[in-house]
N, C-alpha and C positions, 0 to 999 in steps of 0.2 A: 456550704450554707444546710446548717439542722432541719432536717424533715422531721417537721412536729408531728402530718399525717401518719407515722411510720413509726411514734412512738408509741409504745404499749400501753394499752387499756384495761384497767385494772376491776372495772363493774363486770364482765363475763358474760353480755350481754350480744349477740349476732344481730347484726341489724339486716332485714330482708333485702332493702331497696336505698340507695345512696346514689346520687347524682346532680342531673340538671334538666330543668324543667325550662317549658316553656318558648323553646328559642327558635324564632325566625330564620327558615333557610331553605336555600334555592335548594330543587331536586328536580329529577327528572321521572316522570311516569311512564312506561309504557303505553300507545295509543294505539286501539284497533285500525283507526283511518289513518293515523298520519304517524306510526310506528313508536314515535315520540312525543313527549308534552310536557314542556317545563312547565311547571310551577313553585310556588312557596308554600314551605310547609313549618306546621309547629312540630317541633320535636321535643322529646322528651328520652333522656336516653340513663340508666341506672345499672347498677354492678349491686352483688351482694358485699356485706362488710362482716368480716372475720370478728370474733368479738375482742380478740388480741390487737386489732388495731384500731389507733384513735381517731382517725382519717381516711378517708379517698383521695386521690389527685385530680380536683374538680376540671382543670387544664385541660387534662390527657383526652378528656370527653370533647373538647371544641376540637383539639388538635387530630383526633380523628375523622370529626364530619370533615374538616378541612382536606385531609388527604382525598376522602370521596367528592371534594367537589364538584357538581357538574356529574358526578356517576352516582348516583344515589340514586338505585333503582330497587325493585324488589328482588332481581337476579343476582346481586350482590351482599344482600341481606346479610346471610349467613356469615359472610368474610367480615363485614361490619362489628358483627356479634361477637366473633372468636375473637378480633383483635380486642376491643373493649375487653374481653375477659383475661387474655395476655398482657394486655397492656395497665390494667389495672389490678391485676393477679388477684382473681376472682374467680368463682366457681359457678358463676351466672352472669348472665346479662340482659338488659331487658331493653327494645326500645321501641317508640311511638309517635309517627308521622300524623299528622291531621291535615289533609291540604283538601282546598276545591279543584273540582276537575268539572272541564269543558267539554259540550258537547254541540256539536252543530244539529239543530233540529230543524224539523222544517212543518210549515203549519198544515193541518190537513184536510183546509179547502183551497185557499188562495198560492199554497207553497211556498209563503215569504221564510225563507233564512234566517235564525240569528241562534247565538249560543247561550245556551243554557248552562247554567254551574249546579255541582251536586257535591256534596259534602262528603269527604273521602277521609278512609284511614288506614294504616296498614302495621300492624302489631308484631315485633316479633322477640322471640325468648329463644336463649340456647342454656341448659345446663350440658347435659351428657349427649343431649338430640337437641333439633333444631325443630322450634315452634311457631306457624304462622297464620295469624286470624287477618284476612281482609275484610273492611265492614264499608259500609256507604249507607249516605240518607238521603232518602227520595222523598220531594212532596207530591202527591197528588188530590183529586178530587174524589171525596166519598157522598155519595147521596143514600140518605135514611131508607131504607124498605119501608121500615113501620109508618113513617109519614107520610111515605108516595102511597102506602095500603089506606090510610085514616084519613088523608085528605082529599076535599073535592077539587081544590087548583093546588098543582105544584107540588114541591115537598124541599126540606130544609136539607140544605147540606153543607159539607165544610171542606177545610184545607186540612189535610192530612200527612203525616210523616210517618213514613215506613221504613224500619232501621234493619239491617241487615249485617249479620256475621257469619264467615265462612272460612269454614279449612277445607281445604281441596287435595286429591290426590293427582289429580290432572287441571294444567294451565285453567285459569277461569277468567275471561274479561271483564276489567267494570265494565265496560259498555253492558255486555252478557247479564250481568247483575241488575244493571240498572234496568235493563228493558224486560227483565223478568218480573221486577218489582212493580212497572208502570203497568202491568198487565193484571194486577191482582186487585186495583182500585176501582173507582167507577168511571174513573178518567186519568187519561194524563196529563202532564200541564203542558204547556207551549212558552216559550219568551216572550214571541209575536202573534198578535191573535187581529186578524182584518174580522169584519164584520161577520163575513160568510162563516170565518172559522169558527167565533163565539157560539152561533147559532148552532155548529156542530158539536164542540164542547157541552154547551146544556142540553143539547138533545139527545144525545150519545151518556153522557151520565145520568140522565134520568131514566134511559132505558138498563143501565145495568147497577140497578142499587145494590147496594153491601154493608153490613154492618161492621164494624170493630172486629170481630169474631170471625167474621168471613175474610177479612183482609188479611190476616194472618194463617187462616188456615188454606187460602188459596194459595198463601207465598212458600209455606211448608210443604204443601203437595208436590209443588213443581222442584224445590230442594231436596226433594223425599226422591223423587224417582231420576234426578241425575245421579247419574254413575260417578260422575268426578267429585260431587263433596261428600265428606266423610262425617261433617259434623257445621249443623247453624244453629243460630238463632232469628226470631221473625218477632217483628214488633212493631205494633203500630199504635198512633195517640192521634184522636180525632180532635182538632181545635173547636167544640160544638159553636153552630152558632146560634142555640135557643137555650144554652145552657153557660153559665160564670165557670164551668167545670169544661176538663177533657175525658173522651172515653180511651178507654188503655187494653190493650191486649199484648200476649206475648207466649210466644215455644219456642224451646230448646229440645234438639234431638242430636244425639249422639249414635250414629248411623254404625258406626265400629261396635257397638254393644247392644244397639237394639236389634230384640229378635226377629 
């Protein structure tokens, strides 16, 4: 049969990324407590396309996914990317996996245990060298220092999302990232709280007020002092309880080039 994708294109325009997006697929993630954890990721896979090719072979992306079924981990991502380059005759390959990750958490007073879910992602690229980014979004409670200072009774607080991306030279567990991030807000969240636990969380947050600026600086300070991490972003969004908008802050630092 005629291979239409390999026919010549005359417009002389390269395509940076072409591929498949939004595939739901089972993967396996390394788990500090249980060695591995199965989950379901939303997967996107791309390669570059030289100007002289009309199209790429979309089915080959799915074939590669199927080959690594049940074995897709951070450890074999370089192999997957290299195979994408070879099978699709490309110079570069890129893959993104966005997935829920579950950690069993213990309530602070009652010690009741339940599962907490976190949104996590892996982003891998390869041309002549491999690049890998690991990211996570962690919800926390934040309490406003200004509100606490000026109010006779209480202070306003909000749900906050702290988002981090890291590159590293030595392996970092997802659990380590999550634990580091949770220490940067006013109080971490728990999936199950009894009344004594709720009292603890409320009072703990009140004693640890933070601006959105404090959150990203707290996180940046911890990442800066971790020799395993070479580059990072720290981002926080506070969904304000007394405004119809969010408060936001962002820091990016490349420790490989920083003075």
